[in-house]
N, CA, C and O atoms as a printed pandas DataFrame, in Angstrom:
     atom_number atom_name residue_name chain_id  residue_number  x_coord  y_coord  z_coord
0              1         N          MET        A               1  -39.954  -44.882  123.164
1              2        CA          MET        A               1  -41.161  -44.276  122.663
2              3         C          MET        A               1  -41.748  -43.380  123.754
3              4         O          MET        A               1  -41.871  -43.795  124.907
4              5         N          LEU        A               2  -42.106  -42.165  123.388
5              6        CA          LEU        A               2  -42.699  -41.230  124.323
6              7         C          LEU        A               2  -44.218  -41.309  124.257
7              8         O          LEU        A               2  -44.797  -41.442  123.179
8              9         N          CYS        A               3  -44.841  -41.229  125.395
9             10        CA          CYS        A               3  -46.302  -41.207  125.447
10            11         C          CYS        A               3  -46.773  -39.763  125.402
11            12         O          CYS        A               3  -46.114  -38.866  125.927
12            13         N          ALA        A               4  -47.909  -39.552  124.775
13            14        CA          ALA        A               4  -48.493  -38.211  124.727
14            15         C          ALA        A               4  -49.159  -37.910  126.062
15            16         O          ALA        A               4  -49.622  -38.808  126.765
16            17         N          TYR        A               5  -49.195  -36.644  126.385
17            18        CA          TYR        A               5  -49.833  -36.178  127.611
18            19         C          TYR        A               5  -50.991  -35.271  127.257
19            20         O          TYR        A               5  -51.122  -34.810  126.124
20            21         N          VAL        A               6  -51.809  -35.030  128.228
21            22        CA          VAL        A               6  -52.920  -34.107  128.049
22            23         C          VAL        A               6  -52.341  -32.749  127.672
23            24         O          VAL        A               6  -51.346  -32.323  128.258
24            25         N          PRO        A               7  -52.956  -32.047  126.685
25            26        CA          PRO        A               7  -52.424  -30.739  126.316
26            27         C          PRO        A               7  -52.612  -29.730  127.439
27            28         O          PRO        A               7  -53.510  -29.861  128.271
28            29         N          ASP        A               8  -51.746  -28.721  127.445
29            30        CA          ASP        A               8  -51.904  -27.640  128.404
30            31         C          ASP        A               8  -53.187  -26.873  128.107
31            32         O          ASP        A               8  -53.682  -26.875  126.980
32            33         N          ALA        A               9  -53.708  -26.229  129.122
33            34        CA          ALA        A               9  -54.828  -25.311  128.898
34            35         C          ALA        A               9  -54.289  -24.151  128.073
35            36         O          ALA        A               9  -53.176  -23.688  128.322
36            37         N          PRO        A              10  -55.052  -23.675  127.100
37            38        CA          PRO        A              10  -54.605  -22.504  126.348
38            39         C          PRO        A              10  -54.390  -21.328  127.294
39            40         O          PRO        A              10  -55.043  -21.226  128.332
40            41         N          LEU        A              11  -53.474  -20.448  126.924
41            42        CA          LEU        A              11  -53.259  -19.244  127.708
42            43         C          LEU        A              11  -54.543  -18.423  127.732
43            44         O          LEU        A              11  -55.487  -18.722  127.001
44            45         N          THR        A              12  -54.581  -17.422  128.543
45            46        CA          THR        A              12  -55.784  -16.633  128.749
46            47         C          THR        A              12  -56.402  -16.194  127.425
47            48         O          THR        A              12  -55.742  -15.550  126.609
48            49         N          PRO        A              13  -57.673  -16.544  127.214
49            50        CA          PRO        A              13  -58.345  -16.096  125.996
50            51         C          PRO        A              13  -58.653  -14.599  126.068
51            52         O          PRO        A              13  -58.710  -14.014  127.149
52            53         N          THR        A              14  -58.845  -14.002  124.914
53            54        CA          THR        A              14  -59.244  -12.605  124.864
54            55         C          THR        A              14  -60.646  -12.503  124.277
55            56         O          THR        A              14  -61.061  -13.334  123.470
56            57         N          THR        A              15  -61.358  -11.480  124.694
57            58        CA          THR        A              15  -62.686  -11.216  124.145
58            59         C          THR        A              15  -62.706   -9.810  123.586
59            60         O          THR        A              15  -62.172   -8.879  124.189
60            61         N          THR        A              16  -63.321   -9.665  122.438
61            62        CA          THR        A              16  -63.501   -8.353  121.824
62            63         C          THR        A              16  -64.919   -8.263  121.297
63            64         O          THR        A              16  -65.515   -9.271  120.916
64            65         N          THR        A              17  -65.451   -7.063  121.277
65            66        CA          THR        A              17  -66.774   -6.883  120.689
66            67         C          THR        A              17  -66.601   -6.480  119.238
67            68         O          THR        A              17  -65.747   -5.668  118.884
68            69         N          SER        A              18  -67.438   -7.073  118.421
69            70        CA          SER        A              18  -67.428   -6.797  116.991
70            71         C          SER        A              18  -68.877   -6.702  116.553
71            72         O          SER        A              18  -69.543   -7.718  116.351
72            73         N          GLY        A              19  -69.365   -5.470  116.407
73            74        CA          GLY        A              19  -70.780   -5.298  116.094
74            75         C          GLY        A              19  -71.619   -5.781  117.258
75            76         O          GLY        A              19  -71.467   -5.291  118.377
76            77         N          SER        A              20  -72.493   -6.726  117.014
77            78        CA          SER        A              20  -73.350   -7.255  118.080
78            79         C          SER        A              20  -72.868   -8.613  118.579
79            80         O          SER        A              20  -73.630   -9.351  119.204
80            81         N          ASN        A              21  -71.620   -8.942  118.309
81            82        CA          ASN        A              21  -71.039  -10.218  118.740
82            83         C          ASN        A              21  -69.854  -10.006  119.670
83            84         O          ASN        A              21  -69.204   -8.961  119.654
84            85         N          VAL        A              22  -69.594  -11.023  120.479
85            86        CA          VAL        A              22  -68.380  -11.083  121.274
86            87         C          VAL        A              22  -67.517  -12.171  120.644
87            88         O          VAL        A              22  -67.931  -13.324  120.530
88            89         N          THR        A              23  -66.314  -11.785  120.238
89            90        CA          THR        A              23  -65.402  -12.742  119.624
90            91         C          THR        A              23  -64.387  -13.177  120.673
91            92         O          THR        A              23  -63.779  -12.354  121.357
92            93         N          ILE        A              24  -64.221  -14.495  120.780
93            94        CA          ILE        A              24  -63.305  -15.105  121.746
94            95         C          ILE        A              24  -62.152  -15.718  120.952
95            96         O          ILE        A              24  -62.379  -16.480  120.011
96            97         N          THR        A              25  -60.917  -15.387  121.330
97            98        CA          THR        A              25  -59.744  -15.958  120.666
98            99         C          THR        A              25  -58.748  -16.424  121.731
99           100         O          THR        A              25  -58.740  -15.920  122.854
100          101         N          TRP        A              26  -57.915  -17.386  121.360
101          102        CA          TRP        A              26  -56.911  -17.890  122.288
102          103         C          TRP        A              26  -55.713  -18.400  121.501
103          104         O          TRP        A              26  -55.853  -18.817  120.351
104          105         N          PRO        A              27  -54.523  -18.367  122.126
105          106        CA          PRO        A              27  -53.315  -18.854  121.453
106          107         C          PRO        A              27  -53.247  -20.386  121.470
107          108         O          PRO        A              27  -53.895  -21.046  122.282
108          109         N          LEU        A              28  -52.468  -20.912  120.577
109          110        CA          LEU        A              28  -52.253  -22.352  120.494
110          111         C          LEU        A              28  -51.533  -22.825  121.749
111          112         O          LEU        A              28  -50.472  -22.295  122.078
112          113         N          PRO        A              29  -52.084  -23.815  122.464
113          114        CA          PRO        A              29  -51.408  -24.312  123.666
114          115         C          PRO        A              29  -50.358  -25.357  123.320
115          116         O          PRO        A              29  -50.329  -25.876  122.203
116          117         N          TYR        A              30  -49.494  -25.663  124.287
117          118        CA          TYR        A              30  -48.592  -26.798  124.134
118          119         C          TYR        A              30  -49.461  -28.049  124.019
119          120         O          TYR        A              30  -50.383  -28.235  124.812
120          121         N          ASN        A              31  -49.178  -28.896  123.049
121          122        CA          ASN        A              31  -50.075  -30.018  122.755
122          123         C          ASN        A              31  -49.778  -31.299  123.527
123          124         O          ASN        A              31  -50.472  -32.294  123.316
124          125         N          GLY        A              32  -48.799  -31.325  124.394
125          126        CA          GLY        A              32  -48.519  -32.519  125.187
126          127         C          GLY        A              32  -47.923  -33.654  124.389
127          128         O          GLY        A              32  -47.903  -34.791  124.861
128          129         N          GLY        A              33  -47.432  -33.376  123.177
129          130        CA          GLY        A              33  -46.830  -34.417  122.356
130          131         C          GLY        A              33  -47.799  -35.085  121.403
131          132         O          GLY        A              33  -47.441  -36.059  120.740
132          133         N          SER        A              34  -49.012  -34.584  121.321
133          134        CA          SER        A              34  -50.015  -35.127  120.409
134          135         C          SER        A              34  -50.842  -33.962  119.872
135          136         O          SER        A              34  -51.149  -33.025  120.610
136          137         N          VAL        A              35  -51.194  -34.015  118.617
137          138        CA          VAL        A              35  -51.921  -32.925  117.970
138          139         C          VAL        A              35  -53.236  -32.632  118.689
139          140         O          VAL        A              35  -53.979  -33.548  119.040
140          141         N          VAL        A              36  -53.515  -31.343  118.906
141          142        CA          VAL        A              36  -54.803  -30.937  119.475
142          143         C          VAL        A              36  -55.877  -31.210  118.426
143          144         O          VAL        A              36  -55.764  -30.770  117.282
144          145         N          THR        A              37  -56.909  -31.935  118.821
145          146        CA          THR        A              37  -57.973  -32.309  117.886
146          147         C          THR        A              37  -59.263  -31.526  118.105
147          148         O          THR        A              37  -60.207  -31.664  117.326
148          149         N          GLY        A              38  -59.316  -30.720  119.137
149          150        CA          GLY        A              38  -60.520  -29.934  119.360
150          151         C          GLY        A              38  -60.404  -29.047  120.574
151          152         O          GLY        A              38  -59.443  -29.121  121.340
152          153         N          TYR        A              39  -61.411  -28.203  120.731
153          154        CA          TYR        A              39  -61.500  -27.290  121.872
154          155         C          TYR        A              39  -62.927  -27.280  122.397
155          156         O          TYR        A              39  -63.884  -27.492  121.651
156          157         N          GLN        A              40  -63.050  -27.033  123.687
157          158        CA          GLN        A              40  -64.348  -26.771  124.297
158          159         C          GLN        A              40  -64.265  -25.377  124.911
159          160         O          GLN        A              40  -63.289  -25.033  125.577
160          161         N          VAL        A              41  -65.304  -24.586  124.676
161          162        CA          VAL        A              41  -65.353  -23.214  125.164
162          163         C          VAL        A              41  -66.442  -23.138  126.232
163          164         O          VAL        A              41  -67.600  -23.470  125.979
164          165         N          PHE        A              42  -66.059  -22.700  127.417
165          166        CA          PHE        A              42  -66.999  -22.559  128.529
166          167         C          PHE        A              42  -67.113  -21.078  128.879
167          168         O          PHE        A              42  -66.105  -20.375  128.946
168          169         N          LEU        A              43  -68.342  -20.602  129.103
169          170        CA          LEU        A              43  -68.583  -19.212  129.482
170          171         C          LEU        A              43  -69.176  -19.174  130.882
171          172         O          LEU        A              43  -70.007  -20.008  131.237
172          173         N          LEU        A              44  -68.744  -18.204  131.668
173          174        CA          LEU        A              44  -69.246  -18.054  133.032
174          175         C          LEU        A              44  -70.630  -17.426  133.008
175          176         O          LEU        A              44  -70.832  -16.367  132.412
176          177         N          SER        A              45  -71.575  -18.080  133.654
177          178        CA          SER        A              45  -72.938  -17.555  133.719
178          179         C          SER        A              45  -73.083  -16.632  134.923
179          180         O          SER        A              45  -72.179  -16.531  135.752
180          181         N          SER        A              46  -74.221  -15.966  135.011
181          182        CA          SER        A              46  -74.446  -15.029  136.113
182          183         C          SER        A              46  -74.529  -15.737  137.462
183          184         O          SER        A              46  -74.354  -15.095  138.498
184          185         N          ASN        A              47  -74.795  -17.061  137.473
185          186        CA          ASN        A              47  -74.865  -17.785  138.749
186          187         C          ASN        A              47  -73.506  -18.338  139.186
187          188         O          ASN        A              47  -73.416  -19.028  140.201
188          189         N          GLY        A              48  -72.448  -18.039  138.423
189          190        CA          GLY        A              48  -71.108  -18.438  138.827
190          191         C          GLY        A              48  -70.631  -19.772  138.294
191          192         O          GLY        A              48  -69.537  -20.212  138.647
192          193         N          SER        A              49  -71.418  -20.434  137.449
193          194        CA          SER        A              49  -70.972  -21.719  136.897
194          195         C          SER        A              49  -70.555  -21.546  135.439
195          196         O          SER        A              49  -71.135  -20.750  134.701
196          197         N          PHE        A              50  -69.536  -22.308  135.041
197          198        CA          PHE        A              50  -69.096  -22.293  133.656
198          199         C          PHE        A              50  -69.969  -23.253  132.855
199          200         O          PHE        A              50  -70.199  -24.390  133.266
200          201         N          ILE        A              51  -70.450  -22.784  131.714
201          202        CA          ILE        A              51  -71.360  -23.564  130.864
202          203         C          ILE        A              51  -70.713  -23.740  129.495
203          204         O          ILE        A              51  -70.208  -22.784  128.907
204          205         N          LEU        A              52  -70.736  -24.982  128.993
205          206        CA          LEU        A              52  -70.197  -25.276  127.671
206          207         C          LEU        A              52  -71.003  -24.527  126.615
207          208         O          LEU        A              52  -72.224  -24.668  126.558
208          209         N          GLU        A              53  -70.336  -23.735  125.778
209          210        CA          GLU        A              53  -71.002  -23.023  124.690
210          211         C          GLU        A              53  -70.891  -23.911  123.460
211          212         O          GLU        A              53  -69.846  -23.950  122.811
212          213         N          SER        A              54  -71.961  -24.622  123.139
213          214        CA          SER        A              54  -71.894  -25.611  122.064
214          215         C          SER        A              54  -72.700  -25.223  120.835
215          216         O          SER        A              54  -72.823  -26.018  119.903
216          217         N          THR        A              55  -73.250  -24.018  120.816
217          218        CA          THR        A              55  -73.983  -23.571  119.633
218          219         C          THR        A              55  -73.083  -22.749  118.726
219          220         O          THR        A              55  -72.950  -23.067  117.544
220          221         N          TYR        A              56  -72.467  -21.707  119.246
221          222        CA          TYR        A              56  -71.637  -20.810  118.442
222          223         C          TYR        A              56  -70.160  -21.166  118.510
223          224         O          TYR        A              56  -69.385  -20.747  117.650
224          225         N          CYS        A              57  -69.763  -21.926  119.511
225          226        CA          CYS        A              57  -68.363  -22.333  119.664
226          227         C          CYS        A              57  -68.270  -23.850  119.593
227          228         O          CYS        A              57  -67.513  -24.476  120.335
228          229         N          LEU        A              58  -69.040  -24.419  118.702
229          230        CA          LEU        A              58  -69.083  -25.866  118.511
230          231         C          LEU        A              58  -67.731  -26.358  118.023
231          232         O          LEU        A              58  -67.141  -25.778  117.111
232          233         N          ASN        A              59  -67.246  -27.429  118.635
233          234        CA          ASN        A              59  -65.967  -27.992  118.223
234          235         C          ASN        A              59  -66.062  -28.410  116.759
235          236         O          ASN        A              59  -66.825  -29.312  116.411
236          237         N          SER        A              60  -65.290  -27.755  115.914
237          238        CA          SER        A              60  -65.316  -28.022  114.479
238          239         C          SER        A              60  -63.931  -27.778  113.906
239          240         O          SER        A              60  -63.029  -27.325  114.609
240          241         N          THR        A              61  -63.769  -28.080  112.630
241          242        CA          THR        A              61  -62.482  -27.827  111.992
242          243         C          THR        A              61  -62.187  -26.327  111.936
243          244         O          THR        A              61  -61.029  -25.921  112.023
244          245         N          THR        A              62  -63.232  -25.500  111.791
245          246        CA          THR        A              62  -63.034  -24.046  111.777
246          247         C          THR        A              62  -62.552  -23.562  113.140
247          248         O          THR        A              62  -61.605  -22.780  113.222
248          249         N          LEU        A              63  -63.196  -24.020  114.205
249          250        CA          LEU        A              63  -62.790  -23.644  115.558
250          251         C          LEU        A              63  -61.355  -24.100  115.817
251          252         O          LEU        A              63  -60.562  -23.369  116.411
252          253         N          LEU        A              64  -61.034  -25.289  115.376
253          254        CA          LEU        A              64  -59.691  -25.837  115.565
254          255         C          LEU        A              64  -58.652  -24.999  114.812
255          256         O          LEU        A              64  -57.579  -24.716  115.344
256          257         N          ALA        A              65  -58.965  -24.610  113.596
257          258        CA          ALA        A              65  -58.014  -23.864  112.763
258          259         C          ALA        A              65  -57.847  -22.414  113.206
259          260         O          ALA        A              65  -56.737  -21.883  113.187
260          261         N          THR        A              66  -58.942  -21.775  113.602
261          262        CA          THR        A              66  -58.878  -20.339  113.903
262          263         C          THR        A              66  -58.695  -20.046  115.382
263          264         O          THR        A              66  -58.269  -18.949  115.745
264          265         N          ARG        A              67  -59.011  -21.013  116.244
265          266        CA          ARG        A              67  -58.984  -20.814  117.690
266          267         C          ARG        A              67  -59.745  -19.541  118.055
267          268         O          ARG        A              67  -59.277  -18.700  118.823
268          269         N          SER        A              68  -60.933  -19.439  117.473
269          270        CA          SER        A              68  -61.807  -18.310  117.786
270          271         C          SER        A              68  -63.247  -18.675  117.466
271          272         O          SER        A              68  -63.524  -19.558  116.655
272          273         N          CYS        A              69  -64.154  -17.967  118.127
273          274        CA          CYS        A              69  -65.571  -18.102  117.823
274          275         C          CYS        A              69  -66.268  -16.810  118.232
275          276         O          CYS        A              69  -65.749  -16.045  119.044
276          277         N          SER        A              70  -67.437  -16.576  117.667
277          278        CA          SER        A              70  -68.209  -15.372  117.968
278          279         C          SER        A              70  -69.573  -15.764  118.506
279          280         O          SER        A              70  -70.251  -16.630  117.953
280          281         N          VAL        A              71  -69.963  -15.113  119.591
281          282        CA          VAL        A              71  -71.246  -15.377  120.239
282          283         C          VAL        A              71  -72.048  -14.073  120.218
283          284         O          VAL        A              71  -71.542  -13.038  120.649
284          285         N          PRO        A              72  -73.293  -14.106  119.724
285          286        CA          PRO        A              72  -74.110  -12.896  119.742
286          287         C          PRO        A              72  -74.346  -12.416  121.175
287          288         O          PRO        A              72  -74.593  -13.224  122.071
288          289         N          MET        A              73  -74.271  -11.114  121.386
289          290        CA          MET        A              73  -74.521  -10.557  122.714
290          291         C          MET        A              73  -75.923  -10.902  123.204
291          292         O          MET        A              73  -76.143  -11.062  124.405
292          293         N          THR        A              74  -76.866  -11.016  122.279
293          294        CA          THR        A              74  -78.233  -11.356  122.681
294          295         C          THR        A              74  -78.297  -12.728  123.337
295          296         O          THR        A              74  -79.140  -12.958  124.203
296          297         N          VAL        A              75  -77.417  -13.640  122.938
297          298        CA          VAL        A              75  -77.366  -14.978  123.542
298          299         C          VAL        A              75  -76.820  -14.892  124.968
299          300         O          VAL        A              75  -77.267  -15.619  125.855
300          301         N          LEU        A              76  -75.858  -14.005  125.180
301          302        CA          LEU        A              76  -75.229  -13.892  126.497
302          303         C          LEU        A              76  -76.151  -13.264  127.541
303          304         O          LEU        A              76  -75.924  -13.427  128.740
304          305         N          THR        A              77  -77.179  -12.554  127.104
305          306        CA          THR        A              77  -78.067  -11.872  128.049
306          307         C          THR        A              77  -79.282  -12.716  128.440
307          308         O          THR        A              77  -80.090  -12.288  129.265
308          309         N          ILE        A              78  -79.417  -13.901  127.860
309          310        CA          ILE        A              78  -80.536  -14.791  128.204
310          311         C          ILE        A              78  -79.989  -16.074  128.837
311          312         O          ILE        A              78  -78.781  -16.310  128.851
312          313         N          ALA        A              79  -80.903  -16.895  129.360
313          314        CA          ALA        A              79  -80.510  -18.168  129.968
314          315         C          ALA        A              79  -79.820  -19.034  128.920
315          316         O          ALA        A              79  -80.258  -19.033  127.769
316          317         N          PRO        A              80  -78.791  -19.754  129.248
317          318        CA          PRO        A              80  -78.333  -20.053  130.590
318          319         C          PRO        A              80  -77.308  -19.052  131.147
319          320         O          PRO        A              80  -76.941  -19.139  132.319
320          321         N          TYR        A              81  -76.841  -18.098  130.316
321          322        CA          TYR        A              81  -75.783  -17.184  130.782
322          323         C          TYR        A              81  -76.335  -16.038  131.630
323          324         O          TYR        A              81  -75.797  -15.740  132.697
324          325         N          SER        A              82  -77.395  -15.403  131.165
325          326        CA          SER        A              82  -78.108  -14.348  131.900
326          327         C          SER        A              82  -77.196  -13.210  132.368
327          328         O          SER        A              82  -77.324  -12.727  133.493
328          329         N          LEU        A              83  -76.280  -12.789  131.501
329          330        CA          LEU        A              83  -75.405  -11.668  131.834
330          331         C          LEU        A              83  -76.109  -10.356  131.529
331          332         O          LEU        A              83  -77.001  -10.308  130.682
332          333         N          ASN        A              84  -75.716   -9.307  132.208
333          334        CA          ASN        A              84  -76.228   -7.974  131.934
334          335         C          ASN        A              84  -75.282   -7.288  130.959
335          336         O          ASN        A              84  -74.078   -7.545  130.978
336          337         N          LEU        A              85  -75.813   -6.420  130.110
337          338        CA          LEU        A              85  -74.946   -5.653  129.231
338          339         C          LEU        A              85  -73.941   -4.896  130.084
339          340         O          LEU        A              85  -74.315   -4.265  131.072
340          341         N          GLY        A              86  -72.688   -4.953  129.717
341          342        CA          GLY        A              86  -71.631   -4.311  130.483
342          343         C          GLY        A              86  -70.912   -5.247  131.436
343          344         O          GLY        A              86  -69.846   -4.899  131.946
344          345         N          ASP        A              87  -71.474   -6.447  131.695
345          346        CA          ASP        A              87  -70.796   -7.420  132.553
346          347         C          ASP        A              87  -69.525   -7.927  131.883
347          348         O          ASP        A              87  -69.437   -7.978  130.656
348          349         N          SER        A              88  -68.558   -8.297  132.684
349          350        CA          SER        A              88  -67.351   -8.949  132.155
350          351         C          SER        A              88  -67.722  -10.344  131.686
351          352         O          SER        A              88  -68.628  -10.977  132.227
352          353         N          ILE        A              89  -67.012  -10.810  130.675
353          354        CA          ILE        A              89  -67.233  -12.155  130.148
354          355         C          ILE        A              89  -66.009  -12.988  130.504
355          356         O          ILE        A              89  -64.894  -12.691  130.077
356          357         N          SER        A              90  -66.234  -14.030  131.286
357          358        CA          SER        A              90  -65.146  -14.935  131.678
358          359         C          SER        A              90  -65.247  -16.202  130.839
359          360         O          SER        A              90  -66.321  -16.779  130.673
360          361         N          VAL        A              91  -64.100  -16.615  130.317
361          362        CA          VAL        A              91  -64.047  -17.745  129.396
362          363         C          VAL        A              91  -63.030  -18.757  129.886
363          364         O          VAL        A              91  -61.965  -18.398  130.390
364          365         N          ARG        A              92  -63.372  -20.030  129.732
365          366        CA          ARG        A              92  -62.434  -21.127  130.015
366          367         C          ARG        A              92  -62.367  -21.977  128.755
367          368         O          ARG        A              92  -63.398  -22.379  128.216
368          369         N          ILE        A              93  -61.146  -22.253  128.283
369          370        CA          ILE        A              93  -60.942  -23.063  127.086
370          371         C          ILE        A              93  -60.269  -24.371  127.486
371          372         O          ILE        A              93  -59.323  -24.373  128.275
372          373         N          VAL        A              94  -60.754  -25.473  126.946
373          374        CA          VAL        A              94  -60.152  -26.790  127.182
374          375         C          VAL        A              94  -59.684  -27.316  125.834
375          376         O          VAL        A              94  -60.465  -27.377  124.884
376          377         N          ALA        A              95  -58.412  -27.697  125.746
377          378        CA          ALA        A              95  -57.867  -28.304  124.544
378          379         C          ALA        A              95  -57.985  -29.821  124.661
379          380         O          ALA        A              95  -57.800  -30.383  125.740
380          381         N          ILE        A              96  -58.294  -30.477  123.547
381          382        CA          ILE        A              96  -58.500  -31.918  123.524
382          383         C          ILE        A              96  -57.516  -32.545  122.527
383          384         O          ILE        A              96  -57.309  -32.023  121.432
384          385         N          ASN        A              97  -56.910  -33.683  122.927
385          386        CA          ASN        A              97  -56.110  -34.458  121.974
386          387         C          ASN        A              97  -56.345  -35.925  122.199
387          388         O          ASN        A              97  -55.766  -36.757  121.500
């Protein structure tokens, strides 16, 4: 019997602008021998720390199925992210099984 392992981190996510939103997408990672049951999306804030985005990228069946979420740009320019328009958006995705 094989034991399941922690899934790999998804490959580099991509970000695209769509209207007034930033859409984040990522490919399906290797699941470590057990089905991926969720994802956590972290965004880099202006102070250099990654913050869990749990409002627009809430772990749900939709997030699990599409491996994407959209965050309004207005959210990214206020606390806790405090990014300036034109700043790069850095994303970290964690797969859960």
